[in-house]
All heavy atoms as a GROMACS GRO file, in nm:
protein
  625
    1MET      N    1   0.082  -0.119   0.000
    1MET     CA    2   0.000   0.000   0.000
    1MET      C    3   0.087   0.126   0.000
    1MET      O    4   0.054   0.223  -0.068
    1MET     CB    5  -0.092  -0.003   0.123
    1MET     CG    6  -0.185   0.113   0.131
    1MET     SD    7  -0.304   0.102  -0.001
    1MET     CE    8  -0.398   0.245   0.028
    2ALA      N    9   0.196   0.123   0.076
    2ALA     CA   10   0.284   0.240   0.082
    2ALA      C   11   0.349   0.264  -0.054
    2ALA      O   12   0.366   0.380  -0.094
    2ALA     CB   13   0.390   0.220   0.189
    3ASN      N   14   0.384   0.157  -0.124
    3ASN     CA   15   0.446   0.175  -0.257
    3ASN      C   16   0.346   0.233  -0.358
    3ASN      O   17   0.384   0.312  -0.444
    3ASN     CB   18   0.501   0.042  -0.307
    3ASN     CG   19   0.626   0.002  -0.231
    3ASN    OD1   20   0.696   0.086  -0.177
    3ASN    ND2   21   0.649  -0.127  -0.223
    4ILE      N   22   0.219   0.194  -0.345
    4ILE     CA   23   0.117   0.250  -0.434
    4ILE      C   24   0.101   0.399  -0.407
    4ILE      O   25   0.093   0.480  -0.500
    4ILE     CB   26  -0.017   0.176  -0.414
    4ILE    CG1   27  -0.004   0.032  -0.462
    4ILE    CG2   28  -0.130   0.246  -0.487
    4ILE    CD1   29  -0.122  -0.056  -0.429
    5LEU      N   30   0.100   0.437  -0.280
    5LEU     CA   31   0.088   0.578  -0.244
    5LEU      C   32   0.208   0.658  -0.295
    5LEU      O   33   0.193   0.768  -0.347
    5LEU     CB   34   0.074   0.593  -0.093
    5LEU     CG   35   0.044   0.731  -0.040
    5LEU    CD1   36  -0.088   0.781  -0.095
    5LEU    CD2   37   0.040   0.730   0.110
    6ARG      N   38   0.326   0.600  -0.282
    6ARG     CA   39   0.446   0.668  -0.334
    6ARG      C   40   0.439   0.685  -0.485
    6ARG      O   41   0.477   0.789  -0.540
    6ARG     CB   42   0.571   0.591  -0.294
    6ARG     CG   43   0.602   0.603  -0.148
    6ARG     CD   44   0.734   0.534  -0.113
    6ARG     NE   45   0.747   0.528   0.031
    6ARG     CZ   46   0.733   0.418   0.102
    6ARG    NH1   47   0.712   0.302   0.044
    6ARG    NH2   48   0.744   0.422   0.233
    7ALA      N   49   0.391   0.582  -0.554
    7ALA     CA   50   0.378   0.590  -0.700
    7ALA      C   51   0.275   0.695  -0.741
    7ALA      O   52   0.297   0.770  -0.838
    7ALA     CB   53   0.341   0.454  -0.757
    8VAL      N   54   0.166   0.703  -0.667
    8VAL     CA   55   0.063   0.803  -0.698
    8VAL      C   56   0.120   0.943  -0.680
    8VAL      O   57   0.098   1.031  -0.764
    8VAL     CB   58  -0.062   0.782  -0.609
    8VAL    CG1   59  -0.155   0.902  -0.614
    8VAL    CG2   60  -0.134   0.655  -0.650
    9PHE      N   61   0.196   0.965  -0.574
    9PHE     CA   62   0.254   1.098  -0.553
    9PHE      C   63   0.367   1.128  -0.651
    9PHE      O   64   0.389   1.243  -0.686
    9PHE     CB   65   0.299   1.116  -0.409
    9PHE     CG   66   0.190   1.171  -0.323
    9PHE    CD1   67   0.101   1.086  -0.260
    9PHE    CD2   68   0.173   1.307  -0.309
    9PHE    CE1   69  -0.002   1.136  -0.182
    9PHE    CE2   70   0.071   1.358  -0.232
    9PHE     CZ   71  -0.017   1.273  -0.168
   10ALA      N   72   0.436   1.026  -0.698
   10ALA     CA   73   0.535   1.047  -0.803
   10ALA      C   74   0.465   1.091  -0.932
   10ALA      O   75   0.512   1.183  -1.001
   10ALA     CB   76   0.617   0.921  -0.826
   11LEU      N   77   0.352   1.028  -0.963
   11LEU     CA   78   0.275   1.070  -1.081
   11LEU      C   79   0.217   1.210  -1.062
   11LEU      O   80   0.214   1.290  -1.156
   11LEU     CB   81   0.163   0.970  -1.109
   11LEU     CG   82   0.209   0.834  -1.160
   11LEU    CD1   83   0.091   0.739  -1.171
   11LEU    CD2   84   0.279   0.848  -1.293
   12PHE      N   85   0.173   1.240  -0.939
   12PHE     CA   86   0.125   1.375  -0.910
   12PHE      C   87   0.236   1.477  -0.933
   12PHE      O   88   0.213   1.582  -0.993
   12PHE     CB   89   0.076   1.383  -0.765
   12PHE     CG   90   0.070   1.523  -0.711
   12PHE    CD1   91  -0.028   1.611  -0.750
   12PHE    CD2   92   0.167   1.569  -0.621
   12PHE    CE1   93  -0.033   1.741  -0.702
   12PHE    CE2   94   0.163   1.698  -0.573
   12PHE     CZ   95   0.064   1.784  -0.613
   13TRP      N   96   0.357   1.444  -0.888
   13TRP     CA   97   0.467   1.538  -0.906
   13TRP      C   98   0.499   1.556  -1.054
   13TRP      O   99   0.524   1.668  -1.099
   13TRP     CB  100   0.590   1.488  -0.831
   13TRP     CG  101   0.705   1.582  -0.845
   13TRP    CD1  102   0.726   1.697  -0.775
   13TRP    CD2  103   0.813   1.572  -0.938
   13TRP    NE1  104   0.842   1.758  -0.819
   13TRP    CE2  105   0.897   1.683  -0.918
   13TRP    CE3  106   0.846   1.479  -1.035
   13TRP    CZ2  107   1.011   1.703  -0.994
   13TRP    CZ3  108   0.961   1.499  -1.110
   13TRP    CH2  109   1.041   1.610  -1.089
   14LEU      N  110   0.498   1.448  -1.130
   14LEU     CA  111   0.525   1.458  -1.274
   14LEU      C  112   0.419   1.543  -1.344
   14LEU      O  113   0.451   1.630  -1.426
   14LEU     CB  114   0.531   1.320  -1.338
   14LEU     CG  115   0.657   1.240  -1.309
   14LEU    CD1  116   0.642   1.098  -1.365
   14LEU    CD2  117   0.778   1.307  -1.369
   15ALA      N  118   0.292   1.520  -1.311
   15ALA     CA  119   0.184   1.598  -1.372
   15ALA      C  120   0.192   1.745  -1.331
   15ALA      O  121   0.177   1.834  -1.414
   15ALA     CB  122   0.049   1.538  -1.333
   16ALA      N  123   0.217   1.770  -1.203
   16ALA     CA  124   0.227   1.908  -1.155
   16ALA      C  125   0.346   1.979  -1.218
   16ALA      O  126   0.335   2.095  -1.259
   16ALA     CB  127   0.238   1.910  -1.003
   17SER      N  128   0.458   1.911  -1.229
   17SER     CA  129   0.577   1.972  -1.290
   17SER      C  130   0.552   2.003  -1.437
   17SER      O  131   0.591   2.109  -1.486
   17SER     CB  132   0.697   1.880  -1.275
   17SER     OG  133   0.728   1.861  -1.141
   18GLY      N  134   0.488   1.911  -1.506
   18GLY     CA  135   0.455   1.936  -1.648
   18GLY      C  136   0.361   2.053  -1.664
   18GLY      O  137   0.380   2.138  -1.753
   19PHE      N  138   0.259   2.060  -1.578
   19PHE     CA  139   0.165   2.172  -1.588
   19PHE      C  140   0.232   2.304  -1.554
   19PHE      O  141   0.206   2.406  -1.620
   19PHE     CB  142   0.045   2.148  -1.495
   19PHE     CG  143  -0.054   2.260  -1.499
   19PHE    CD1  144  -0.137   2.277  -1.607
   19PHE    CD2  145  -0.062   2.350  -1.394
   19PHE    CE1  146  -0.228   2.382  -1.612
   19PHE    CE2  147  -0.152   2.455  -1.397
   19PHE     CZ  148  -0.236   2.471  -1.506
   20ILE      N  149   0.317   2.305  -1.453
   20ILE     CA  150   0.386   2.429  -1.415
   20ILE      C  151   0.480   2.474  -1.526
   20ILE      O  152   0.491   2.592  -1.557
   20ILE     CB  153   0.461   2.410  -1.281
   20ILE    CG1  154   0.361   2.391  -1.168
   20ILE    CG2  155   0.552   2.528  -1.252
   20ILE    CD1  156   0.422   2.340  -1.040
   21GLY      N  157   0.550   2.378  -1.587
   21GLY     CA  158   0.636   2.412  -1.702
   21GLY      C  159   0.555   2.467  -1.818
   21GLY      O  160   0.596   2.563  -1.883
   22PHE      N  161   0.441   2.406  -1.846
   22PHE     CA  162   0.352   2.454  -1.952
   22PHE      C  163   0.301   2.594  -1.921
   22PHE      O  164   0.298   2.682  -2.008
   22PHE     CB  165   0.236   2.357  -1.971
   22PHE     CG  166   0.136   2.400  -2.073
   22PHE    CD1  167   0.169   2.399  -2.208
   22PHE    CD2  168   0.009   2.440  -2.035
   22PHE    CE1  169   0.076   2.439  -2.303
   22PHE    CE2  170  -0.083   2.480  -2.129
   22PHE     CZ  171  -0.051   2.480  -2.264
   23LEU      N  172   0.263   2.618  -1.796
   23LEU     CA  173   0.216   2.749  -1.755
   23LEU      C  174   0.326   2.854  -1.771
   23LEU      O  175   0.302   2.964  -1.822
   23LEU     CB  176   0.168   2.745  -1.610
   23LEU     CG  177   0.114   2.875  -1.550
   23LEU    CD1  178  -0.011   2.919  -1.625
   23LEU    CD2  179   0.083   2.856  -1.404
   24ALA      N  180   0.448   2.821  -1.730
   24ALA     CA  181   0.559   2.916  -1.745
   24ALA      C  182   0.586   2.944  -1.894
   24ALA      O  183   0.612   3.060  -1.931
   24ALA     CB  184   0.684   2.858  -1.679
   25TYR      N  185   0.576   2.843  -1.978
   25TYR     CA  186   0.597   2.862  -2.122
   25TYR      C  187   0.491   2.955  -2.180
   25TYR      O  188   0.523   3.048  -2.256
   25TYR     CB  189   0.594   2.727  -2.193
   25TYR     CG  190   0.597   2.738  -2.343
   25TYR    CD1  191   0.715   2.770  -2.410
   25TYR    CD2  192   0.482   2.716  -2.418
   25TYR    CE1  193   0.718   2.782  -2.547
   25TYR    CE2  194   0.484   2.727  -2.556
   25TYR     CZ  195   0.601   2.760  -2.619
   25TYR     OH  196   0.604   2.771  -2.756
   26ILE      N  197   0.365   2.933  -2.143
   26ILE     CA  198   0.257   3.017  -2.193
   26ILE      C  199   0.274   3.161  -2.146
   26ILE      O  200   0.255   3.256  -2.223
   26ILE     CB  201   0.120   2.962  -2.147
   26ILE    CG1  202   0.093   2.827  -2.211
   26ILE    CG2  203   0.007   3.058  -2.176
   26ILE    CD1  204   0.082   2.828  -2.361
   27VAL      N  205   0.312   3.179  -2.020
   27VAL     CA  206   0.331   3.314  -1.967
   27VAL      C  207   0.447   3.383  -2.039
   27VAL      O  208   0.438   3.502  -2.072
   27VAL     CB  209   0.353   3.309  -1.815
   27VAL    CG1  210   0.401   3.442  -1.762
   27VAL    CG2  211   0.225   3.269  -1.745
   28LEU      N  212   0.554   3.311  -2.065
   28LEU     CA  213   0.667   3.370  -2.137
   28LEU      C  214   0.628   3.414  -2.278
   28LEU      O  215   0.680   3.514  -2.330
   28LEU     CB  216   0.784   3.272  -2.146
   28LEU     CG  217   0.866   3.254  -2.019
   28LEU    CD1  218   0.964   3.138  -2.036
   28LEU    CD2  219   0.941   3.381  -1.986
   29GLN      N  220   0.536   3.342  -2.339
   29GLN     CA  221   0.494   3.374  -2.475
   29GLN      C  222   0.394   3.489  -2.481
   29GLN      O  223   0.388   3.559  -2.582
   29GLN     CB  224   0.432   3.251  -2.541
   29GLN     CG  225   0.526   3.135  -2.556
   29GLN     CD  226   0.644   3.167  -2.646
   29GLN    OE1  227   0.627   3.228  -2.750
   29GLN    NE2  228   0.762   3.128  -2.604
   30THR      N  229   0.315   3.509  -2.377
   30THR     CA  230   0.204   3.603  -2.387
   30THR      C  231   0.219   3.730  -2.303
   30THR      O  232   0.160   3.832  -2.338
   30THR     CB  233   0.072   3.535  -2.345
   30THR    OG1  234   0.084   3.486  -2.213
   30THR    CG2  235   0.039   3.420  -2.438
   31GLU      N  236   0.292   3.727  -2.195
   31GLU     CA  237   0.298   3.842  -2.104
   31GLU      C  238   0.397   3.946  -2.154
   31GLU      O  239   0.514   3.914  -2.177
   31GLU     CB  240   0.335   3.796  -1.963
   31GLU     CG  241   0.323   3.903  -1.858
   31GLU     CD  242   0.182   3.956  -1.844
   31GLU    OE1  243   0.090   3.876  -1.820
   31GLU    OE2  244   0.164   4.078  -1.857
   32ALA      N  245   0.350   4.069  -2.167
   32ALA     CA  246   0.436   4.176  -2.217
   32ALA      C  247   0.493   4.262  -2.102
   32ALA      O  248   0.602   4.319  -2.117
   32ALA     CB  249   0.358   4.266  -2.313
   33ASN      N  250   0.424   4.269  -1.991
   33ASN     CA  251   0.467   4.350  -1.878
   33ASN      C  252   0.574   4.273  -1.800
   33ASN      O  253   0.548   4.164  -1.748
   33ASN     CB  254   0.347   4.380  -1.788
   33ASN     CG  255   0.382   4.471  -1.673
   33ASN    OD1  256   0.497   4.508  -1.654
   33ASN    ND2  257   0.280   4.505  -1.596
   34PRO      N  258   0.698   4.326  -1.789
   34PRO     CA  259   0.804   4.253  -1.719
   34PRO      C  260   0.774   4.225  -1.572
   34PRO      O  261   0.812   4.120  -1.520
   34PRO     CB  262   0.926   4.344  -1.732
   34PRO     CG  263   0.897   4.435  -1.844
   34PRO     CD  264   0.748   4.449  -1.849
   35GLN      N  265   0.705   4.316  -1.504
   35GLN     CA  266   0.672   4.293  -1.363
   35GLN      C  267   0.573   4.177  -1.348
   35GLN      O  268   0.589   4.092  -1.260
   35GLN     CB  269   0.612   4.419  -1.302
   35GLN     CG  270   0.714   4.530  -1.286
   35GLN     CD  271   0.652   4.656  -1.230
   35GLN    OE1  272   0.532   4.681  -1.248
   35GLN    NE2  273   0.733   4.737  -1.163
   36MET      N  274   0.475   4.171  -1.434
   36MET     CA  275   0.379   4.060  -1.431
   36MET      C  276   0.448   3.929  -1.470
   36MET      O  277   0.419   3.824  -1.412
   36MET     CB  278   0.262   4.088  -1.525
   36MET     CG  279   0.171   4.198  -1.478
   36MET     SD  280   0.085   4.156  -1.326
   36MET     CE  281  -0.026   4.031  -1.384
   37LEU      N  282   0.540   3.937  -1.565
   37LEU     CA  283   0.613   3.817  -1.607
   37LEU      C  284   0.693   3.760  -1.491
   37LEU      O  285   0.688   3.639  -1.464
   37LEU     CB  286   0.705   3.851  -1.724
   37LEU     CG  287   0.792   3.737  -1.774
   37LEU    CD1  288   0.708   3.625  -1.833
   37LEU    CD2  289   0.890   3.789  -1.878
   38TRP      N  290   0.766   3.846  -1.420
   38TRP     CA  291   0.844   3.799  -1.305
   38TRP      C  292   0.752   3.747  -1.194
   38TRP      O  293   0.784   3.649  -1.126
   38TRP     CB  294   0.935   3.909  -1.252
   38TRP     CG  295   1.062   3.917  -1.329
   38TRP    CD1  296   1.098   4.012  -1.417
   38TRP    CD2  297   1.169   3.821  -1.325
   38TRP    NE1  298   1.221   3.983  -1.470
   38TRP    CE2  299   1.267   3.866  -1.415
   38TRP    CE3  300   1.191   3.703  -1.256
   38TRP    CZ2  301   1.385   3.797  -1.436
   38TRP    CZ3  302   1.308   3.634  -1.278
   38TRP    CH2  303   1.404   3.680  -1.367
   39GLY      N  304   0.639   3.811  -1.175
   39GLY     CA  305   0.543   3.764  -1.076
   39GLY      C  306   0.494   3.623  -1.107
   39GLY      O  307   0.489   3.536  -1.020
   40TRP      N  308   0.459   3.600  -1.233
   40TRP     CA  309   0.415   3.466  -1.274
   40TRP      C  310   0.527   3.364  -1.260
   40TRP      O  311   0.504   3.251  -1.214
   40TRP     CB  312   0.366   3.470  -1.419
   40TRP     CG  313   0.223   3.510  -1.432
   40TRP    CD1  314   0.177   3.633  -1.469
   40TRP    CD2  315   0.110   3.428  -1.408
   40TRP    NE1  316   0.040   3.632  -1.469
   40TRP    CE2  317  -0.004   3.507  -1.433
   40TRP    CE3  318   0.092   3.296  -1.368
   40TRP    CZ2  319  -0.133   3.458  -1.420
   40TRP    CZ3  320  -0.037   3.247  -1.355
   40TRP    CH2  321  -0.147   3.326  -1.380
   41LEU      N  322   0.647   3.401  -1.300
   41LEU     CA  323   0.758   3.305  -1.292
   41LEU      C  324   0.795   3.272  -1.148
   41LEU      O  325   0.826   3.156  -1.116
   41LEU     CB  326   0.879   3.359  -1.368
   41LEU     CG  327   0.862   3.367  -1.520
   41LEU    CD1  328   0.987   3.426  -1.584
   41LEU    CD2  329   0.828   3.233  -1.579
   42VAL      N  330   0.788   3.371  -1.059
   42VAL     CA  331   0.813   3.346  -0.917
   42VAL      C  332   0.704   3.256  -0.860
   42VAL      O  333   0.732   3.162  -0.784
   42VAL     CB  334   0.825   3.479  -0.839
   42VAL    CG1  335   0.820   3.456  -0.689
   42VAL    CG2  336   0.955   3.549  -0.877
   43MET      N  337   0.578   3.281  -0.899
   43MET     CA  338   0.469   3.195  -0.852
   43MET      C  339   0.488   3.051  -0.902
   43MET      O  340   0.468   2.955  -0.828
   43MET     CB  341   0.334   3.248  -0.900
   43MET     CG  342   0.219   3.170  -0.840
   43MET     SD  343   0.072   3.155  -0.943
   43MET     CE  344   0.131   3.086  -1.092
   44CYS      N  345   0.529   3.036  -1.027
   44CYS     CA  346   0.555   2.902  -1.081
   44CYS      C  347   0.670   2.834  -1.005
   44CYS      O  348   0.662   2.715  -0.975
   44CYS     CB  349   0.589   2.910  -1.230
   44CYS     SG  350   0.449   2.949  -1.335
   45ALA      N  351   0.773   2.910  -0.973
   45ALA     CA  352   0.887   2.853  -0.901
   45ALA      C  353   0.846   2.809  -0.760
   45ALA      O  354   0.881   2.699  -0.716
   45ALA     CB  355   1.001   2.954  -0.894
   46PHE      N  356   0.770   2.893  -0.689
   46PHE     CA  357   0.723   2.856  -0.555
   46PHE      C  358   0.633   2.734  -0.559
   46PHE      O  359   0.640   2.646  -0.474
   46PHE     CB  360   0.650   2.972  -0.488
   46PHE     CG  361   0.741   3.076  -0.431
   46PHE    CD1  362   0.701   3.208  -0.425
   46PHE    CD2  363   0.867   3.044  -0.382
   46PHE    CE1  364   0.784   3.307  -0.372
   46PHE    CE2  365   0.950   3.141  -0.328
   46PHE     CZ  366   0.909   3.271  -0.324
   47THR      N  367   0.547   2.726  -0.659
   47THR     CA  368   0.457   2.612  -0.673
   47THR      C  369   0.536   2.485  -0.701
   47THR      O  370   0.509   2.379  -0.644
   47THR     CB  371   0.355   2.638  -0.784
   47THR    OG1  372   0.289   2.761  -0.760
   47THR    CG2  373   0.254   2.526  -0.792
   48PHE      N  374   0.638   2.495  -0.787
   48PHE     CA  375   0.721   2.379  -0.816
   48PHE      C  376   0.798   2.332  -0.692
   48PHE      O  377   0.804   2.212  -0.664
   48PHE     CB  378   0.819   2.411  -0.929
   48PHE     CG  379   0.916   2.300  -0.957
   48PHE    CD1  380   0.874   2.186  -1.024
   48PHE    CD2  381   1.046   2.308  -0.914
   48PHE    CE1  382   0.963   2.082  -1.049
   48PHE    CE2  383   1.135   2.206  -0.939
   48PHE     CZ  384   1.094   2.092  -1.006
   49VAL      N  385   0.854   2.426  -0.618
   49VAL     CA  386   0.928   2.390  -0.497
   49VAL      C  387   0.834   2.326  -0.395
   49VAL      O  388   0.870   2.226  -0.331
   49VAL     CB  389   0.999   2.514  -0.438
   49VAL    CG1  390   1.052   2.488  -0.298
   49VAL    CG2  391   1.113   2.558  -0.530
   50SER      N  392   0.714   2.378  -0.380
   50SER     CA  393   0.618   2.320  -0.286
   50SER      C  394   0.578   2.179  -0.326
   50SER      O  395   0.574   2.088  -0.242
   50SER     CB  396   0.493   2.408  -0.279
   50SER     OG  397   0.526   2.536  -0.232
   51ALA      N  398   0.548   2.157  -0.454
   51ALA     CA  399   0.510   2.023  -0.500
   51ALA      C  400   0.627   1.927  -0.486
   51ALA      O  401   0.608   1.810  -0.448
   51ALA     CB  402   0.463   2.030  -0.645
   52THR      N  403   0.749   1.974  -0.513
   52THR     CA  404   0.866   1.889  -0.501
   52THR      C  405   0.892   1.852  -0.354
   52THR      O  406   0.923   1.736  -0.324
   52THR     CB  407   0.989   1.959  -0.560
   52THR    OG1  408   0.962   1.989  -0.697
   52THR    CG2  409   1.112   1.873  -0.551
   53PHE      N  410   0.876   1.947  -0.264
   53PHE     CA  411   0.896   1.919  -0.122
   53PHE      C  412   0.793   1.819  -0.071
   53PHE      O  413   0.827   1.726   0.004
   53PHE     CB  414   0.889   2.050  -0.042
   53PHE     CG  415   0.916   2.033   0.104
   53PHE    CD1  416   1.042   1.999   0.148
   53PHE    CD2  417   0.816   2.052   0.197
   53PHE    CE1  418   1.068   1.982   0.284
   53PHE    CE2  419   0.840   2.037   0.332
   53PHE     CZ  420   0.968   2.001   0.375
   54LEU      N  421   0.668   1.835  -0.110
   54LEU     CA  422   0.564   1.741  -0.069
   54LEU      C  423   0.594   1.601  -0.123
   54LEU      O  424   0.587   1.502  -0.049
   54LEU     CB  425   0.428   1.789  -0.119
   54LEU     CG  426   0.310   1.696  -0.092
   54LEU    CD1  427   0.285   1.685   0.057
   54LEU    CD2  428   0.187   1.748  -0.163
   55ALA      N  429   0.627   1.591  -0.251
   55ALA     CA  430   0.656   1.461  -0.310
   55ALA      C  431   0.780   1.398  -0.248
   55ALA      O  432   0.783   1.277  -0.222
   55ALA     CB  433   0.673   1.475  -0.461
   56TYR      N  434   0.882   1.478  -0.221
   56TYR     CA  435   1.003   1.426  -0.158
   56TYR      C  436   0.973   1.366  -0.021
   56TYR      O  437   1.020   1.257   0.013
   56TYR     CB  438   1.107   1.537  -0.146
   56TYR     CG  439   1.224   1.502  -0.057
   56TYR    CD1  440   1.326   1.420  -0.104
   56TYR    CD2  441   1.232   1.548   0.073
   56TYR    CE1  442   1.433   1.387  -0.022
   56TYR    CE2  443   1.338   1.515   0.155
   56TYR     CZ  444   1.438   1.434   0.107
   56TYR     OH  445   1.543   1.401   0.188
   57ASN      N  446   0.895   1.438   0.059
   57ASN     CA  447   0.862   1.390   0.193
   57ASN      C  448   0.780   1.261   0.189
   57ASN      O  449   0.798   1.174   0.273
   57ASN     CB  450   0.788   1.496   0.273
   57ASN     CG  451   0.883   1.598   0.328
   57ASN    OD1  452   0.995   1.567   0.364
   57ASN    ND2  453   0.838   1.722   0.334
   58ILE      N  454   0.692   1.249   0.093
   58ILE     CA  455   0.609   1.130   0.085
   58ILE      C  456   0.686   1.013   0.024
   58ILE      O  457   0.679   0.901   0.073
   58ILE     CB  458   0.480   1.160   0.007
   58ILE    CG1  459   0.394   1.253   0.092
   58ILE    CG2  460   0.406   1.033  -0.028
   58ILE    CD1  461   0.274   1.305   0.025
   59ILE      N  462   0.763   1.038  -0.080
   59ILE     CA  463   0.833   0.929  -0.148
   59ILE      C  464   0.954   0.882  -0.069
   59ILE      O  465   0.978   0.761  -0.057
   59ILE     CB  466   0.872   0.973  -0.290
   59ILE    CG1  467   0.746   0.996  -0.374
   59ILE    CG2  468   0.961   0.870  -0.357
   59ILE    CD1  469   0.771   1.062  -0.507
   60LEU      N  470   1.031   0.972  -0.013
   60LEU     CA  471   1.155   0.935   0.054
   60LEU      C  472   1.150   0.951   0.206
   60LEU      O  473   1.252   0.935   0.272
   60LEU     CB  474   1.272   1.016  -0.002
   60LEU     CG  475   1.298   0.998  -0.150
   60LEU    CD1  476   1.408   1.092  -0.196
   60LEU    CD2  477   1.333   0.855  -0.183
   61GLY      N  478   1.036   0.983   0.261
   61GLY     CA  479   1.025   1.008   0.404
   61GLY      C  480   1.049   0.886   0.490
   61GLY      O  481   1.089   0.898   0.606
   62HIS      N  482   1.027   0.767   0.438
   62HIS     CA  483   1.045   0.646   0.519
   62HIS      C  484   1.191   0.617   0.547
   62HIS      O  485   1.222   0.538   0.634
   62HIS     CB  486   0.981   0.526   0.447
   62HIS     CG  487   1.050   0.488   0.321
   62HIS    ND1  488   1.037   0.561   0.203
   62HIS    CD2  489   1.135   0.387   0.292
   62HIS    CE1  490   1.111   0.505   0.109
   62HIS    NE2  491   1.171   0.400   0.159
   63ARG      N  492   1.281   0.679   0.477
   63ARG     CA  493   1.425   0.656   0.497
   63ARG      C  494   1.484   0.737   0.610
   63ARG      O  495   1.594   0.711   0.655
   63ARG     CB  496   1.502   0.688   0.369
   63ARG     CG  497   1.464   0.599   0.255
   63ARG     CD  498   1.547   0.629   0.136
   63ARG     NE  499   1.502   0.549   0.023
   63ARG     CZ  500   1.555   0.554  -0.095
   63ARG    NH1  501   1.654   0.637  -0.119
   63ARG    NH2  502   1.509   0.480  -0.192
   64HIS      N  503   1.414   0.840   0.656
   64HIS     CA  504   1.467   0.931   0.757
   64HIS      C  505   1.391   0.914   0.888
   64HIS      O  506   1.315   1.000   0.929
   64HIS     CB  507   1.456   1.076   0.709
   64HIS     CG  508   1.524   1.100   0.579
   64HIS    ND1  509   1.660   1.098   0.565
   64HIS    CD2  510   1.475   1.125   0.455
   64HIS    CE1  511   1.692   1.122   0.440
   64HIS    NE2  512   1.581   1.139   0.371
   65LYS      N  513   1.413   0.805   0.954
   65LYS     CA  514   1.345   0.781   1.082
   65LYS      C  515   1.434   0.828   1.197
   65LYS      O  516   1.555   0.810   1.194
   65LYS     CB  517   1.313   0.633   1.097
   65LYS     CG  518   1.213   0.587   0.994
   65LYS     CD  519   1.154   0.457   1.030
   65LYS     CE  520   1.062   0.419   0.916
   65LYS     NZ  521   0.944   0.359   0.950
   66ALA      N  522   1.371   0.886   1.294
   66ALA     CA  523   1.446   0.935   1.410
   66ALA      C  524   1.491   0.816   1.494
   66ALA      O  525   1.423   0.715   1.504
   66ALA     CB  526   1.358   1.027   1.493
   67ASP      N  527   1.605   0.830   1.554
   67ASP     CA  528   1.656   0.728   1.644
   67ASP      C  529   1.591   0.749   1.780
   67ASP      O  530   1.620   0.845   1.850
   67ASP     CB  531   1.809   0.741   1.653
   67ASP     CG  532   1.872   0.625   1.726
   67ASP    OD1  533   1.806   0.520   1.739
   67ASP    OD2  534   1.988   0.640   1.770
   68ALA      N  535   1.502   0.660   1.816
   68ALA     CA  536   1.419   0.679   1.936
   68ALA      C  537   1.500   0.697   2.065
   68ALA      O  538   1.469   0.786   2.143
   68ALA     CB  539   1.321   0.564   1.950
   69PRO      N  540   1.602   0.616   2.095
   69PRO     CA  541   1.674   0.638   2.221
   69PRO      C  542   1.741   0.775   2.229
   69PRO      O  543   1.748   0.834   2.335
   69PRO     CB  544   1.779   0.527   2.221
   69PRO     CG  545   1.723   0.421   2.134
   69PRO     CD  546   1.643   0.493   2.030
   70HIS      N  547   1.785   0.828   2.118
   70HIS     CA  548   1.852   0.958   2.119
   70HIS      C  549   1.750   1.071   2.139
   70HIS      O  550   1.775   1.164   2.215
   70HIS     CB  551   1.927   0.979   1.988
   70HIS     CG  552   1.986   1.115   1.974
   70HIS    ND1  553   2.093   1.157   2.050
   70HIS    CD2  554   1.951   1.220   1.898
   70HIS    CE1  555   2.122   1.281   2.017
   70HIS    NE2  556   2.038   1.322   1.925
   71HIS      N  557   1.638   1.064   2.070
   71HIS     CA  558   1.541   1.173   2.075
   71HIS      C  559   1.444   1.164   2.192
   71HIS      O  560   1.378   1.261   2.224
   71HIS     CB  561   1.462   1.177   1.944
   71HIS     CG  562   1.546   1.218   1.827
   71HIS    ND1  563   1.589   1.346   1.808
   71HIS    CD2  564   1.597   1.147   1.724
   71HIS    CE1  565   1.661   1.354   1.700
   71HIS    NE2  566   1.667   1.234   1.645
   72HIS      N  567   1.433   1.047   2.252
   72HIS     CA  568   1.337   1.030   2.360
   72HIS      C  569   1.405   0.982   2.488
   72HIS      O  570   1.358   0.892   2.554
   72HIS     CB  571   1.228   0.930   2.318
   72HIS     CG  572   1.153   0.974   2.197
   72HIS    ND1  573   1.063   1.078   2.200
   72HIS    CD2  574   1.156   0.930   2.070
   72HIS    CE1  575   1.013   1.094   2.079
   72HIS    NE2  576   1.068   1.006   1.998
   73THR      N  577   1.513   1.047   2.523
   73THR     CA  578   1.585   1.007   2.643
   73THR      C  579   1.505   1.035   2.770
   73THR      O  580   1.523   0.969   2.871
   73THR     CB  581   1.720   1.078   2.652
   73THR    OG1  582   1.699   1.219   2.644
   73THR    CG2  583   1.812   1.031   2.540
   74HIS      N  584   1.413   1.130   2.764
   74HIS     CA  585   1.333   1.161   2.883
   74HIS      C  586   1.231   1.051   2.913
   74HIS      O  587   1.178   1.044   3.023
   74HIS     CB  588   1.262   1.294   2.866
   74HIS     CG  589   1.160   1.295   2.756
   74HIS    ND1  590   1.196   1.308   2.623
   74HIS    CD2  591   1.025   1.281   2.758
   74HIS    CE1  592   1.088   1.303   2.549
   74HIS    NE2  593   0.982   1.287   2.628
   75LEU      N  594   1.204   0.963   2.816
   75LEU     CA  595   1.110   0.854   2.839
   75LEU      C  596   1.175   0.730   2.898
   75LEU      O  597   1.105   0.642   2.947
   75LEU     CB  598   1.039   0.817   2.708
   75LEU     CG  599   0.955   0.927   2.643
   75LEU    CD1  600   0.902   0.881   2.511
   75LEU    CD2  601   0.842   0.967   2.736
   76GLN      N  602   1.305   0.723   2.893
   76GLN     CA  603   1.375   0.605   2.943
   76GLN      C  604   1.387   0.612   3.095
   76GLN      O  605   1.409   0.719   3.152
   76GLN     CB  606   1.514   0.593   2.881
   76GLN     CG  607   1.510   0.568   2.732
   76GLN     CD  608   1.648   0.566   2.673
   76GLN    OE1  609   1.745   0.594   2.741
   76GLN    NE2  610   1.658   0.532   2.546
   77LYS      N  611   1.375   0.496   3.158
   77LYS     CA  612   1.390   0.490   3.303
   77LYS      C  613   1.538   0.482   3.337
   77LYS      O  614   1.614   0.411   3.276
   77LYS     CB  615   1.317   0.370   3.359
   77LYS     CG  616   1.168   0.380   3.341
   77LYS     CD  617   1.098   0.260   3.398
   77LYS     CE  618   0.949   0.271   3.374
   77LYS     NZ  619   0.877   0.155   3.423
   78SER      N  620   1.579   0.554   3.439
   78SER     CA  621   1.719   0.555   3.478
   78SER      C  622   1.745   0.451   3.584
   78SER      O  623   1.670   0.426   3.671
   78SER     CB  624   1.764   0.687   3.535
   78SER     OG  625   1.712   0.794   3.467
   0.00000   0.00000   0.00000
């Protein structure tokens, strides 16, 4: 089940990246105002970084587990 979820989010990331790239291409072709162009490109960049961060955490998050004895020393009996 976890592998299916990772695959779904990998496909989500691919679709989102493709759409964001397409949106940036369309904006580059149509926008004449440089301030609006930079605004759109910054929005596309933030959206791409957000989608990438979400997909990274879901796809590779199982590899970064905290070491329980180190992080939960207050729970151990002395």
